[in-house]
Structures are given as C-alpha cells and as structure tokens.
N, C-alpha and C positions, 0 to 999 in steps of 0.2 A: 269117222272114227269107228262106227259100229261095224262096218265091213272089215276093217283091220283087226278089230277085237275078236272077230270070229276066227281068225287065224291062230289064236292062242287057245290052248286046251287045258281044262282043269286036270290036275294031278299028273300032267305030262310036261307042260311048258315050265321053264324056270325063268329067273330074272333076266338072264342073258337073252333068252328067246324073246321075251317081252320087249326088251330094249331094242332088239333088231327090228321088230315089227312096229312098235309105237314110239320108239325113242325114249329118252330119259323121262321120268315122271315129272309133271309140273310141280307137284309137291308130295311130301311124305308126311304121315302122321307125326305129331310131336312126340307122342307116347310110344309109338310102335313103328319102327323103321321098315317093317314088313307090310305096311298098309300104304299103298300108292294111289295117287289120284291123277287123272288126266281130264283136261277140260277142252271142249271144242265149242266155240261160239261163232256164229255167222250172223252178220248184220247187213242190212241193205239200206241204201240212202232213202231218206223220206222224200215226200213230194215237195214241190216248191212252196205250196201253201203252208207246210209245216216248218219252213225255213231250215231245212237240213236235219230235222230230227231223224234218228236212226230207228229202223224197225228190227226187232229181234226175230230172225228167221229160225235159228237153231241154237239150243243151249244144252249141250250134252255133257254128262259127267260119267266117267268110267272109274269104278273103284275096284282095285285089285288087292287081294290079301294073299300073302305067301307064308309058308311054314318056315320053321327055323333053318331048313335046308335050302330055301329059295325056290321051292316048288309052288306053283300057283294052286291055291286051295279054294279061292272064292273069287267070283267075278260078277259085278253088278253094273248094269248100264242104266242110266237115267236120262230121259229126254226132257225136252221143255214141257211136255204134257204131264210128266210125272212130278214136276216140281210145283 
C-alpha cells in the first residue's frame, strides 16, 4: 500500500484519482466524509508447535483527508512499528 500511496500527491490528487489508485476506502470517518481510511494487513501461518497461530507481518494504515472540493490535503501512513 505504501508504494501505491506514493502515486497520489497532496494538493493535486482528488477523490477520483485516489479511488483509481487505491480503490474505495475501507471506511470513512463518521463525523467527516472527507476523512478516508485504508487498511493493509498481512499474516503468515504459525509453526506447527503453535498449532496454527498467525504471525502479524504487516499492519499498515493510510489516512487521507480531502478538502470540501475533493482535493487531497493530508496523507499519513502508519506501519506496524508506528502503532
């Protein structure tokens, strides 16, 4: 997701550009329709000793904020290490 998010630019990309690159947002803020969230999680199977427990490899969140005209004004990327 980080590579794809680099294809969108602040103050240039609009909501349609973002949907073309990232698809529809996974969720939008309840209070603000212009605040979009994208989630990317990758898991791996655990060892036989752990009886199928899953290991979290990646847990990324991309937060996008648009102005009232649909232009991207803020972009924040959070990885597993940031949380």
